[in-house]
C-alpha positions in Angstrom: 0.0 0.1 -0.1 1.9 3.1 -1.1 2.2 6.0 1.4 0.6 9.5 1.4 2.9 12.0 0.3 3.0 15.4 2.2 5.0 18.5 1.7 5.7 20.5 4.8 6.0 24.4 4.3 7.5 26.6 6.4 4.0 28.0 7.2 3.1 24.4 8.4 5.7 24.3 11.1 5.0 25.7 14.5 8.5 24.9 16.2 11.5 23.3 15.4 13.6 22.0 18.8 17.1 20.7 18.3 18.3 19.4 22.0 20.5 16.9 23.8 17.8 15.4 25.9 19.0 14.6 29.7 20.8 11.1 29.9 21.8 11.1 26.1 24.8 11.8 24.2 23.4 12.5 20.4 20.8 15.5 19.5 17.6 15.3 18.7 15.3 17.2 16.5 11.6 17.9 17.1 9.3 19.4 14.6 6.2 20.4 15.9 3.4 21.1 13.1 0.5 23.5 13.3 -2.0 20.3 13.1 -0.3 18.9 16.1 1.9 16.5 13.9 5.4 15.8 16.4 8.2 14.3 14.3 11.1 13.4 16.2 14.5 12.9 14.2 17.4 11.1 15.8 20.9 12.8 15.2 21.9 10.3 12.6 18.8 10.8 10.2 19.3 14.6 10.4 23.2 14.2 9.8 22.4 12.2 6.7 19.8 14.9 5.5 22.1 17.7 5.9 25.1 15.6 3.9 22.7 14.7 1.1 21.2 18.6 1.0 24.6 19.7 0.9 25.6 17.4 -1.8 22.7 18.4 -4.2 23.0 22.1 -3.2 26.9 22.5 -3.9 27.8 19.7 -6.0 28.3 21.1 -10.1 26.3 18.0 -11.1 24.7 16.2 -8.8 20.8 17.2 -8.4 19.7 14.2 -6.5 20.7 11.7 -3.5 18.7 8.9 -2.7 19.3 7.3 0.8 17.9 3.8 1.8 18.0 2.4 5.1 19.9 -0.9 5.3 21.2 -3.1 8.2 24.9 -3.2 8.2 26.1 -6.2 9.9 29.9 -5.3 9.5 29.4 -1.7 10.8 32.5 0.3 12.0 33.0 0.8 15.8 30.6 3.5 17.3 28.2 3.3 14.3 24.7 1.8 14.5 23.8 -1.4 12.8 20.8 0.4 10.6 22.4 3.0 8.4 20.8 5.4 5.5 23.2 4.9 2.8 23.4 6.3 -0.7 21.7 4.5 -3.4 23.9 3.3 -6.0 22.9 2.8 -9.6 
């Protein structure tokens, strides 16, 4: 079943909170929408979004980056088992 698509505009956002919660080491980003929807992102998700966004905005030829969630069994020390990795063609 396909998921519904939704564009979030600046005027849809009531508040964005970026913080390191008590007893945590990593930042969380919470986006509160005017309709009551609350989206909470882990630091790694935002870091991947920023990396992809920066690539698209600054690379002279790249106009699209697709990140795909994958379980990585042989991850680097300190990295999570689940990663958002760039889709390869």
